[in-house]
N, C-alpha and C positions, 0 to 999 in steps of 0.2 A: 808258705802256708797261705790259705785263703779262708776268710771267714764270710759266711753267708747269713744274712738275717732277713727272714721273711716277715711280711705283715699283710694285713688286709682280709684275713679269713673272718668267718663269723657265721651267723645263722640267717638264712634267707628263705623266703617262700619259693616254691617251684615257679619258674617263669621269671624270677628275679635275676639280678646281676651282682657280681662282685668283681673287684679288681685286686689282684695280688701283686705285691711288689717284693723284690729281692735285691738287697744292696750288698755288693761284694766289696771287701776290703782286704788289705794284705798284698800278696804278690799277684796282683790282678793283671799285670802286663803279660802273664803267661797263659791267661784264659783264652780258650778258643771258643768252643760251643758252650752255651748256657741253656738251661731248660727247666721244665717242671715235670715232676712225677707225682703220683698219688698212690696212697695205700688205704683201701677201705678195710674195715674190721674183718678179720678172717681171710683176707685175700693178699696176694702178693703185690708188691709195689709195681706199678705200671707206668709206662711213658705216657705223658699227656702231650707235650709239645717241646720242641727244641728250636734254637735259633743260632745261626753262626755269627761270627763277628762281622760278617758282611751283610747280615740281615736275611739270610735264606732260612726259611722256617719249615718245620714239618709238624704234623698233627696226627694224633691217634684218630682212627675213623670215628670213634664214639663222640668226639668233640668237634669234628670238622664242621665249619659253618656257624658254630656257636662260640667258640673260644678264639681269641687272637693274642698271639705273643708279640712282644715288641722289646726293643733293647735300646737303652740310651748309654752309649759307651762313655760319653763325657761324665755321666753321673754314676757309672759302674752299676747300673740298675737294669734288671729285666722285669717285665711286667707280664701278667696274664689277665686279660680282660675276659671274663666269663659271663656270657649272656644266656638267656633261656635255660637257666639251670634246672636240672632234674634231680629228683631224690637219689638217683643212682650216681650222681656226681659227689655225693657225700663221701668225704675221705680226709685224711691228712695230706696236705699238699707240700711237697718238698722241692726246694730249689736245688739245682745241680749245676756245677761249673766244672768243665773239663779242661785239662791241659794235655800236653803230649804224653805224659806217662802216669798221670794221676787224675783223680777227680775228687771233688768236695761236695758235701751236702749241708744244707741248712738244717735247722732244728724242726722244721715243719710248722705249718699253720693249719688249723682245723677249719674245714668247710662243712657246714651242715645245711642240707636243703630239705625243708619240710614240705610235705605234700598237702 
């Protein structure tokens, strides 16, 4: 079992920045990729960014150049630095951890970007 706890969400004006954090605990030795997903009201959950244990990252086209994912394996933590935020970035952001045969989700942290 893996537990994921997110933090760092909040209310910010358009153009502002937020940094999300996700701390993993439990059977963390089995985690391979970690990432962030988001779900806006009335929409499906979508991929934002992922990062492998070796530090290779991917991004959704909508956040490329504005968001940056990073991972501190010593602290079992993955971060999402979000800059130049837009109202359309408003969503609940979920941390995800993948293993060979399973995946885990955090409880989510709300991000609201006002125009």
